[in-house]
Every structure is written in C-alpha cells, then in structure tokens.
C-alpha positions as CSV (number, residue, x, y, z in Angstrom):
1,X,95.6,115.6,135.9
2,X,93.3,118.3,137.4
3,X,89.8,117.6,138.5
4,X,88.4,119.9,135.9
5,X,90.3,118.2,133.1
6,X,89.0,114.8,134.4
7,X,85.4,116.1,134.2
8,X,85.9,117.4,130.7
9,X,87.3,114.0,129.6
10,X,84.3,112.3,131.2
11,X,82.0,114.7,129.3
12,X,83.7,113.9,126.0
13,X,83.6,110.1,126.6
14,X,79.8,110.2,127.3
15,X,78.9,112.4,124.3
16,X,81.2,110.5,121.9
17,X,79.9,107.2,123.2
18,X,76.4,108.2,122.2
19,X,77.5,108.7,118.6
20,X,79.6,105.5,118.6
21,X,76.6,103.5,120.0
22,X,74.4,104.9,117.3
23,X,77.0,104.1,114.7
24,X,76.6,100.4,115.7
25,X,72.9,100.3,116.4
26,X,71.5,102.3,113.4
27,X,73.1,100.2,110.7
28,X,72.1,97.0,112.4
29,X,68.5,98.2,112.6
30,X,68.6,99.3,108.9
31,X,69.9,95.8,107.9
32,X,67.1,94.2,109.9
33,X,64.5,96.4,108.2
34,X,65.8,95.1,104.8
35,X,67.9,97.9,103.5
36,X,70.8,97.1,101.2
37,X,74.5,97.2,102.1
38,X,74.8,100.3,99.9
39,X,72.1,102.2,101.9
40,X,73.8,101.1,105.2
41,X,77.1,102.4,103.8
42,X,75.5,105.8,103.1
43,X,74.1,105.8,106.7
44,X,77.5,105.2,108.2
45,X,79.1,107.9,106.0
46,X,76.6,110.4,107.4
47,X,78.1,110.2,110.8
48,X,81.3,111.8,109.4
49,X,79.7,113.9,106.7
50,X,78.3,116.6,109.1
51,X,81.7,117.1,110.7
52,X,83.2,118.0,107.3
53,X,80.8,120.8,106.7
54,X,80.2,122.0,110.3
55,X,83.8,121.9,111.6
56,X,84.8,125.3,110.4
57,X,81.6,127.1,111.6
58,X,81.7,125.2,114.9
59,X,85.3,126.4,115.4
60,X,84.4,130.0,114.8
61,X,81.4,129.7,117.1
62,X,83.7,128.4,119.8
63,X,86.1,131.3,119.3
64,X,83.2,133.7,119.9
65,X,81.4,131.9,122.7
66,X,83.9,129.8,124.5
67,X,83.2,126.3,125.9
68,X,79.8,126.0,127.5
69,X,77.4,127.3,124.9
70,X,78.9,125.1,122.0
71,X,79.0,122.1,124.4
72,X,75.4,122.6,125.5
73,X,74.2,122.8,121.9
74,X,76.2,119.7,121.1
75,X,74.7,117.8,124.0
76,X,71.2,118.8,122.9
77,X,71.9,117.7,119.3
78,X,73.4,114.4,120.3
79,X,70.7,113.6,122.8
80,X,68.0,114.7,120.5
81,X,69.3,112.7,117.6
82,X,69.4,109.5,119.7
83,X,65.9,110.2,121.1
84,X,64.5,110.7,117.6
85,X,65.8,107.3,116.6
86,X,64.1,105.8,119.7
87,X,60.8,107.5,119.0
88,X,60.6,107.0,115.2
89,X,63.0,104.1,114.2
90,X,62.6,104.6,110.5
91,X,65.5,104.8,108.0
92,X,65.1,108.5,107.1
93,X,65.1,109.3,110.8
94,X,68.2,107.1,111.4
95,X,69.9,109.2,108.7
96,X,68.9,112.4,110.5
97,X,70.1,110.9,113.8
98,X,73.5,110.1,112.2
99,X,73.9,113.7,111.0
100,X,72.9,115.1,114.4
101,X,75.1,112.8,116.6
102,X,78.1,113.0,114.3
103,X,77.9,116.8,114.0
104,X,77.5,117.2,117.7
105,X,80.5,115.1,118.5
106,X,82.7,117.1,116.1
107,X,81.5,120.4,117.5
108,X,82.0,119.2,121.1
109,X,85.6,118.0,120.3
110,X,86.5,121.4,118.9
111,X,85.1,123.3,121.9
112,X,86.8,121.0,124.4
113,X,90.2,121.0,122.6
114,X,90.1,124.8,122.3
115,X,89.4,125.1,126.0
116,X,92.0,122.8,127.4
117,X,94.6,124.2,125.0
118,X,94.0,127.7,126.2
119,X,94.0,126.6,129.8
120,X,97.5,125.1,129.5
121,X,100.2,127.3,130.9
122,X,103.1,126.2,128.8
123,X,104.1,123.8,125.9
124,X,104.8,120.9,128.3
125,X,101.3,121.2,129.8
126,X,99.9,121.4,126.2
127,X,101.4,118.0,125.4
128,X,100.1,116.5,128.7
129,X,96.5,117.8,128.5
130,X,96.1,116.7,124.9
131,X,97.6,113.3,125.6
132,X,95.0,112.8,128.4
133,X,92.2,114.2,126.2
134,X,93.1,111.9,123.3
135,X,92.3,108.9,125.5
136,X,88.6,109.8,125.5
137,X,87.7,108.7,122.0
138,X,89.3,105.3,122.5
139,X,87.3,104.7,125.7
140,X,84.1,106.1,124.1
141,X,84.5,103.8,121.0
142,X,84.4,100.9,123.5
143,X,81.7,102.1,125.8
144,X,79.1,103.2,123.3
145,X,79.1,100.1,121.1
146,X,79.4,97.8,124.1
147,X,76.3,99.3,125.9
148,X,74.3,99.5,122.7
149,X,75.1,95.9,121.7
150,X,74.3,94.7,125.2
151,X,70.9,96.4,125.2
152,X,70.0,95.4,121.6
153,X,70.7,91.7,122.5
154,X,69.1,91.6,125.9
155,X,66.7,94.5,126.5
156,X,63.8,93.4,124.3
157,X,61.6,90.3,124.4
158,X,63.8,88.7,121.8
159,X,67.4,89.4,120.7
160,X,67.6,92.4,118.4
161,X,63.8,93.1,118.2
162,X,62.5,96.6,117.6
163,X,61.8,97.4,121.3
164,X,65.4,96.4,122.1
165,X,66.7,98.9,119.5
166,X,64.4,101.6,120.9
167,X,65.6,101.0,124.5
168,X,69.2,101.1,123.3
169,X,68.7,104.4,121.5
170,X,66.9,105.9,124.5
171,X,69.7,104.9,126.8
172,X,72.2,106.4,124.4
173,X,70.2,109.7,124.5
174,X,70.9,109.9,128.2
175,X,74.7,109.7,127.8
176,X,75.2,113.3,126.5
177,X,73.0,114.7,129.3
178,X,75.2,112.9,131.8
179,X,78.2,114.4,130.1
180,X,76.8,117.9,130.6
181,X,76.4,117.1,134.3
182,X,80.2,116.7,134.5
183,X,81.0,119.8,132.3
184,X,78.5,122.3,133.5
185,X,80.7,123.5,136.4
186,X,83.7,124.1,134.2
187,X,85.2,127.6,134.7
188,X,84.8,129.5,131.5
189,X,88.1,131.2,130.4
190,X,88.1,134.9,129.5
191,X,87.2,135.6,126.0
192,X,90.0,136.6,123.6
193,X,89.4,140.0,122.1
194,X,88.3,139.9,118.4
195,X,89.9,142.2,115.8
196,X,88.9,145.8,116.4
197,X,87.9,146.4,112.8
198,X,85.2,143.8,113.1
199,X,86.4,142.1,109.9
200,X,85.2,138.5,109.5
201,X,88.1,136.1,109.6
202,X,88.7,133.9,106.6
203,X,90.1,130.4,106.6
204,X,92.5,131.4,103.8
205,X,94.3,133.7,106.2
206,X,95.3,130.7,108.3
207,X,96.1,128.6,105.3
208,X,98.5,131.3,104.0
209,X,100.7,130.6,107.0
210,X,103.3,128.1,105.8
211,X,103.8,126.4,109.2
212,X,100.0,125.8,109.6
213,X,99.8,124.3,106.1
214,X,102.8,122.1,106.8
215,X,101.2,120.9,110.1
216,X,97.9,120.1,108.4
217,X,99.8,118.1,105.7
218,X,101.8,116.1,108.3
219,X,98.6,115.4,110.3
220,X,96.9,114.3,107.1
221,X,99.8,111.8,106.4
222,X,99.4,110.3,109.8
223,X,95.6,110.1,109.6
224,X,95.8,108.5,106.1
225,X,98.1,105.9,107.6
226,X,95.6,105.2,110.3
227,X,92.8,104.8,107.7
228,X,94.8,102.6,105.3
229,X,95.6,100.2,108.2
230,X,92.0,100.0,109.2
231,X,90.8,99.5,105.7
232,X,93.5,97.3,104.1
233,X,94.5,95.0,107.1
234,X,91.2,93.0,106.9
235,X,91.8,92.4,103.2
236,X,95.4,91.4,103.8
237,X,94.3,89.1,106.7
238,X,91.7,87.5,104.5
239,X,94.3,86.8,101.8
240,X,96.5,85.2,104.4
241,X,93.6,82.9,105.5
242,X,93.0,84.5,108.9
243,X,89.6,84.3,110.6
244,X,87.4,87.3,111.4
245,X,88.1,87.0,115.1
246,X,91.9,87.0,114.5
247,X,91.7,90.0,112.2
248,X,89.5,91.8,114.8
249,X,92.1,90.9,117.5
250,X,94.9,92.4,115.4
251,X,92.9,95.6,114.9
252,X,92.0,95.6,118.6
253,X,95.7,95.4,119.5
254,X,96.3,98.5,117.4
255,X,93.6,100.4,119.2
256,X,94.9,99.3,122.7
257,X,98.5,100.3,121.8
258,X,97.3,103.8,120.5
259,X,95.5,104.3,123.8
260,X,98.4,103.1,126.0
261,X,100.9,105.4,124.3
262,X,98.6,108.4,125.1
263,X,98.7,107.4,128.8
264,X,102.5,107.2,128.7
265,X,103.0,110.5,126.8
266,X,102.3,112.8,129.7
267,X,105.1,111.1,131.6
268,X,107.7,112.0,128.9
269,X,106.2,115.3,127.7
270,X,109.0,117.4,129.2
271,X,111.7,115.3,127.5
272,X,110.4,114.9,124.0
273,X,109.6,117.7,121.5
274,X,106.6,117.6,119.3
275,X,108.7,117.5,116.2
276,X,110.9,114.6,117.3
277,X,107.8,112.5,118.3
278,X,106.1,113.1,115.0
279,X,109.3,112.4,113.0
280,X,109.9,109.2,114.9
281,X,106.3,108.1,114.2
282,X,106.7,108.8,110.5
283,X,109.9,106.7,110.2
284,X,108.3,103.8,112.2
285,X,105.1,103.9,110.2
286,X,107.0,103.8,106.9
287,X,109.1,100.8,108.1
288,X,106.0,98.9,109.4
289,X,104.2,99.5,106.1
290,X,107.2,98.2,104.2
291,X,107.3,95.0,106.2
292,X,103.5,94.3,106.5
293,X,102.9,92.6,103.1
294,X,105.7,90.1,103.7
295,X,104.0,88.8,106.9
296,X,101.8,85.7,106.9
297,X,101.4,84.7,110.6
298,X,98.8,86.3,112.9
299,X,101.5,86.8,115.6
300,X,103.8,88.8,113.3
301,X,101.0,90.9,112.0
302,X,99.8,91.5,115.6
303,X,103.3,92.7,116.6
304,X,103.4,95.1,113.6
305,X,99.9,96.3,114.6
306,X,101.0,97.1,118.1
307,X,104.1,99.0,116.9
308,X,102.0,101.0,114.5
309,X,99.5,101.7,117.2
310,X,102.3,103.1,119.4
311,X,103.6,105.2,116.5
312,X,100.3,106.7,115.2
313,X,98.7,107.0,118.7
314,X,101.5,109.5,119.7
315,X,100.9,111.9,116.9
316,X,97.6,113.6,117.7
317,X,98.6,115.1,121.1
318,X,101.8,116.5,119.5
319,X,99.9,118.0,116.5
320,X,97.3,119.6,118.8
321,X,100.1,121.1,121.0
322,X,101.9,122.6,117.9
323,X,98.6,123.9,116.5
324,X,97.9,125.9,119.6
325,X,101.4,127.4,119.6
326,X,101.4,128.4,115.9
327,X,97.9,129.9,115.6
328,X,96.5,133.1,117.2
329,X,94.6,132.8,120.5
330,X,91.5,134.3,118.9
331,X,91.4,131.7,116.1
332,X,92.2,128.5,117.9
333,X,88.7,127.2,117.4
334,X,88.8,128.0,113.6
335,X,92.2,126.3,113.3
336,X,90.8,123.2,115.1
337,X,87.8,123.2,112.8
338,X,90.0,123.3,109.7
339,X,92.0,120.4,111.0
340,X,88.9,118.3,111.8
341,X,87.3,119.2,108.4
342,X,90.5,118.0,106.6
343,X,90.8,114.8,108.6
344,X,87.1,113.8,108.2
345,X,87.1,114.6,104.5
346,X,90.1,112.4,104.1
347,X,88.4,109.6,106.1
348,X,85.5,109.7,103.7
349,X,87.6,109.8,100.5
350,X,90.6,107.7,101.3
351,X,88.9,104.3,101.6
352,X,87.5,104.7,98.1
353,X,90.9,105.7,96.8
354,X,92.6,102.8,98.6
355,X,90.1,100.4,97.1
356,X,90.6,101.6,93.6
357,X,94.4,101.6,93.9
358,X,94.4,98.2,95.5
359,X,92.4,96.8,92.6
360,X,95.2,98.0,90.2
361,X,98.4,97.3,92.1
362,X,97.3,94.8,94.9
363,X,97.0,95.2,98.6
364,X,100.8,94.9,99.1
365,X,101.2,97.8,96.7
366,X,98.9,100.0,98.8
367,X,101.0,99.4,101.9
368,X,104.2,100.2,100.0
369,X,102.8,103.3,98.3
370,X,101.4,104.8,101.5
371,X,104.6,103.9,103.4
372,X,106.7,105.6,100.7
373,X,104.6,108.8,100.8
374,X,104.9,108.8,104.6
375,X,108.7,108.4,104.3
376,X,109.0,111.2,101.9
377,X,106.8,113.3,104.1
378,X,109.3,113.0,107.0
379,X,111.1,115.9,105.4
380,X,108.1,118.1,106.0
381,X,108.1,117.0,109.6
382,X,111.6,118.3,110.1
383,X,110.6,121.6,108.8
384,X,108.1,122.1,111.6
385,X,109.1,124.9,113.9
386,X,107.5,126.9,116.7
387,X,108.1,130.5,115.9
388,X,106.8,133.4,117.9
389,X,103.0,133.7,117.6
390,X,101.9,135.9,114.8
391,X,98.8,137.7,116.0
392,X,98.2,139.5,112.7
393,X,96.7,136.4,111.1
C-alpha cells in the first residue's frame, strides 16, 4: 500500500465517520425531543436519500474536475452539516444535516474510487487498491458512532443532555476537515479528454452496454443479500428467543468477517479473477440463506454470519475492478455514480419489500426466496467478461 493510498483511506474514514456519527446522534436527539419513531425513520432515510439523487451528477462532476475539487466540496458539506446540527439542534435542521452529510459521503466515495481506479496500473492493482479502500467504511462505521456515543454520554453535565449532543456534533464537524488535511497533498491525475463534439454524456449510453448492465445486476444481487441479512436476521433471532446483545454480536461477526476478507484479498489478487470470486460468493450466499432458517442456536447462526460476511465482503472490490475495466476512462465517475445510485435506491426500497414479503410467507421464506434469486443470478455472473475497452460509449 502506497503512502498516498493510505492518506486517501484516512480521508475517507474521517469523512464517512462524520456521517456515521450523525446517523447515531441525530435520531437519538430527535427521540429525546419527543419525535415519533416514524419521524426518526424518515430522518434516518434522509442519510441515503441524497446519494440516490446526487450520485450521477457527482460522478459527472468528478469526471470533469478530478479528485480535489469534489472532495473539498464534500468536506465542506459534511463539516457544515454537522456544525449546523451543533449550532441549531432542531429537528428540521437535523434533517438538513442528514441530507448534507449523506450526500457529501456519497460524492466523496465516487471521487476517491475514480481516482484510485485510474491510478492503478493493471487489473491486479485494481483489485488490491479497491480491497484496501473498501476497508474504510467498516472502520468509519465503528469510529463515528463510537466517538459520538462517548461524547453524548460523557461530554455534558448529564448523560445525553443537549450540551452533550452539541459537543458531539461539533466534534464530528472536525473529522471531515481532518480528512482534507490528509488528502490535500494528493497528486491530481491528468484529466481525461472529453468528446471533441462537446455532446453531453447520457447515462443511457452506459446502460446500453450489456456487460455494464450485467455487472450492475450482479452487484444489486449481492447488495440485496447484504440488506436482507441485516434486516431479517434480528427478526429471525427474536423468533428463536435470542437476546438483543446476542443478535448484535451475530451482526457484528458479519461486519468483522467482511472487513477481514478485504484485508486478505490484496494477498490473493493475482491468483483469483474477479468473476471467480463473485461466482463463489453467489454460491456460498445461496447455500447460507438456504440453511439459515433451520438454525436455532446462536453459535450456528454466528458461524453462518461469518461465512456470509466473508462471501459478501469479497464482492465490492471485484465489482469495482471490473467496472473500471469495462467503462471508458472519461466516464468512470459517471459509472460509479450509477452504481451508487442503484445500490442506495435498493437499500431504501428493499427493507420495505422484505417486510411485506415476510408478512406473507414468513421470515424463512424471505431467506429462501432471496437465496433462490441469488442462485439463479449465478448464471449472470459467469457471463461477465472483460472485453477490450470501448471508448465510443
């Protein structure tokens, strides 16, 4: 890992941690102020909503301006959103802060992924750099809530009083600025020439490419599997009589396994192709989902959770590597934006769908249904190829 990549990972961790900390602190403050669970649910959804609508414009902006300008704007938005919540801790302002920090995180991820993908010299390096970069969200999702929770409980005159929340939000506002300190010295790559006719690119041009559509579909399958596990496992655990701490430990084991496999992937990047890793993940995921509903002990469910974490955690770096190889250099940012928009839209819609389906066929049925869809989707994985880049897109 180069020093520059390490600095970019640190920048992403700090910026993402601000959003993750706000995602913990803002709902807690809203509940303390007497807002309903429905209102808090809307507040939490706003963190992902901005990324759905801003992902594609953010990708095009990164294609035009490179890394530093999009990242600087993202830092200002994330820091400003957290600072607003600290200055005016009212529910409408918390909603605005959610939109700002969520959108900033998505825009920063696109700019960073585009930059490290272009900096890689070959497919093996692509798999390595995206494996390292994929560790950042896992670390940020620990750092942000941990720091926010610690300050909320201990920074004020009493646990979780208003001054404690304001101190926590103010501290979170400093994290993106610290991230810019690490990223500001990054060497900007030469800009890719845009089409000579000056025609505005259209997302449909990318979606017309069969391999890009196939890759988006495969990525959606894996992301939906991640979502269904996070959403349905607590319900299944409750049905089995497991306590909240046990269910949390099972989910934590999944997250740890997903992070560990991303540390291991760079060591085997030269020996495993993207397609073989994604196909193996699909088969393992389908098998785990088939077995899950039959389990009753916490140990067995924990083992399945770890295996699933290994399988799904390996997918994103492989998808990112393939995406950079099948899309034109001048449109990497736009392709990344399309991918992020698809994933976030799915994350907003899928829990509602899972809940409705679960009410009809039961939680076990949800596991089997999703596992069956993933198994059928393995055929699409084997159709993934890495043709010569088509610059006419």
